[in-house]
Each structure stands twice: as C-alpha cells, then as structure tokens.
C-alpha positions, -999 to 999 in steps of 0.1 A, spaced: -217 64 330 -240 30 346 -219 6 361 -232 -19 336 -224 -1 303 -189 7 318 -183 -29 322 -197 -39 283 -176 -12 271 -144 -29 288 -155 -62 279 -161 -49 241 -125 -35 242 -107 -67 256 -122 -88 230 -113 -63 201 -77 -62 217 -76 -104 216 -92 -104 183 -64 -79 173 -37 -106 188 -50 -135 174 -50 -117 138 -13 -103 140 6 -117 165 -6 -152 172 4 -164 138 42 -155 144 47 -176 174 35 -207 151 56 -194 119 76 -166 128 80 -141 101 91 -109 91 75 -71 99 64 -57 131 48 -84 145 77 -107 137 99 -84 154 79 -84 183 75 -120 182 115 -123 183 114 -104 213 89 -125 233 106 -155 219 139 -144 237 124 -153 273 119 -185 261 158 -194 258 162 -208 295 136 -228 289 153 -243 257 179 -249 279 160 -267 304 145 -290 280 181 -297 263 198 -304 297 170 -325 309 179 -351 275 208 -368 288 223 -363 257 256 -377 246 280 -361 221 274 -392 199 237 -386 197 215 -376 168 193 -349 180 162 -330 168 147 -299 182 114 -293 166 103 -255 163 137 -239 174 125 -205 161 156 -181 163 181 -209 173 192 -205 209 183 -243 216 204 -256 187 235 -231 198 228 -242 232 232 -279 226 261 -270 203 279 -254 226 275 -282 255 287 -311 240 276 -317 205 303 -305 187 323 -332 209 316 -363 195 304 -379 160 267 -367 168 247 -343 150 224 -316 159 192 -312 135 170 -281 138 132 -285 121 108 -254 115 80 -246 98 92 -206 93 113 -201 64 125 -169 80 137 -187 112 154 -214 90 175 -186 72 182 -170 102 195 -198 119 218 -212 87 233 -175 87 239 -179 127 257 -213 125 268 -213 93 303 -232 103 282 -255 120 263 -263 89 298 -264 68 313 -291 94 284 -316 92 275 -308 131 246 -292 119 213 -299 96 184 -275 92 151 -289 79 123 -264 65 88 -283 68 60 -294 88 66 -317 121 37 -337 110 56 -351 80 96 -352 88 120 -359 61 139 -383 79 137 -423 77 128 -440 106 149 -448 141 171 -424 130 168 -395 161 182 -403 196 170 -373 215 141 -348 206 132 -314 222 108 -284 220 94 -261 238 60 -237 234 52 -259 202 26 -286 209 -1 -259 212 3 -249 171 -1 -287 161 -32 -290 144 -31 -329 147 -10 -332 177 -19 -374 182 -6 -375 140 25 -353 152 34 -375 181 32 -406 158 52 -392 132 81 -381 158 80 -416 176 88 -429 138 119 -411 133 130 -418 167 157 -448 175 142 -476 202 150 -460 234 152 -426 228 140 -400 246 120 -368 242 114 -337 265 88 -310 264 98 -280 281 67 -256 294 61 -227 318 21 -237 325 17 -198 341 33 -182 312 13 -200 287 -22 -194 306 -14 -159 304 -8 -161 267 -36 -180 263 -58 -151 283 -44 -122 260 -52 -138 229 -19 -152 214 -30 -189 217 -63 -207 217 -70 -217 256 -80 -253 240 -46 -258 230 -26 -255 259 -39 -284 282 -4 -307 291 -28 -337 302 -41 -336 266 -6 -338 252 3 -364 272 -25 -386 264 -15 -380 228 21 -393 235 4 -426 255 -19 -430 225 8 -426 194 31 -456 215 52 -439 239 62 -448 270 74 -435 304 52 -403 299 50 -381 327 56 -343 338 78 -334 361 93 -302 379 127 -296 362 159 -301 376 174 -272 361 168 -233 356 147 -212 373 113 -224 389 77 -225 372 96 -250 342 81 -281 342 92 -311 317 72 -336 297 92 -369 292 82 -392 270 104 -427 256 106 -448 225 101 -484 235 133 -501 236 138 -535 213 
C-alpha cells in the first residue's frame, strides 16, 4: 500500500474515532449520566480526585466558612472537604452540578451530612446560581471551565455570590487536559487557561494568578482569584 494512502486512511480512522468520542463520551464529562458511556466517565473522573483535593486544600478554608464546589461530579471533593474540617464548625458545604445523576448519587452518598445541615446539593446551571449575593466564602472547581458556553458570564455569576475577600481556586492539569483535547473528549479551543484568567479579570476578580500546586503530585496547577474586599 502506498504510504500516502496508508496515512490518509489512518487520518480518516482517527477523525472518525475522535468524532465518536465527541458524540458519545464528551457530553458525559460536562453532564455525567447513565449507561455505558456514563460508566466510562465515572472511571475517568476517579483520576480527578487528587486534583480536587489540591483545589480544596489551596483555599485556606476554615470550619466557619460557606464553601461551594462547582461541578462536583461524583462527590469526592465534597467528601474531602467535609472530612477535612468542614464538619467541625458552623460552616456549610454547597455542591452544584448540572447533572441530575451526579446530584442523586451524592445525596445518597452523603445523606447524613444533608440531614445535619452541613451539606446542600444544588442541581442547576452555574450561569444561574440560586444563592443570594455575598453568600459564599470559598469556591473551588476542577476540570470545569472548559465546558462553560459563556465563561465570562459564569465568572460574573460566581463573583456575585461570593463574599468580599472570598477566594476561588481552579485546579487544572494542563498536560492531561491537552491529551483529552487531542482525543476528542473536549474541544481544544476551550482549554486555554490564559483565556479563563482573562475572563476572571474582566469579571472583576483580583489577584488572579496561576501557580504550581503546593499539595499533591507534580503537574497540578491552581488558578487563584479573589473578590475585592470592602
């Protein structure tokens, strides 16, 4: 077989495979669901656990804080926050996710924390958070902003619900995200952290910066953003 023909067939097969992933698997990363591809997504998300821990630990959260995790998936970040000080004070952990499947899963997993009032689960779109202004002291999320259709509007909405001086951390693994983009799981145009940082600044956040994570393994980076103090 001529080399040019072989390479053309190989490219076609890869394009078909990427298209298959985009149609069937990628939607579950934005909105985890049921079925075979939902199961595959859950397996992938297990690898996200150390990054969720990094994002939470970078918050300097205190037991009296009200904390929000956006896009909590299957609940490891929420569980980690509750296990690491958030059950000890007057604070509350809020979790918001666009997936009804994920919300139902975490409600069952952490039913005692729901009953005690230490946890609240919100099913909805982060572009329209059903909380009052200046409610949340700390926000964290991981592998999330790539899926926001209008990231600037989302950043403004997050800023609205945060208290003055409140801090948000965004955990990312740039190399892992690049591989996901190459495989077709997410669109390459969505992964640029510099664009996300620009959105944070334009929305009104201060002290926006990306740093190497102080916790967990190499390759983790954290984007910090703070709401202006009064």
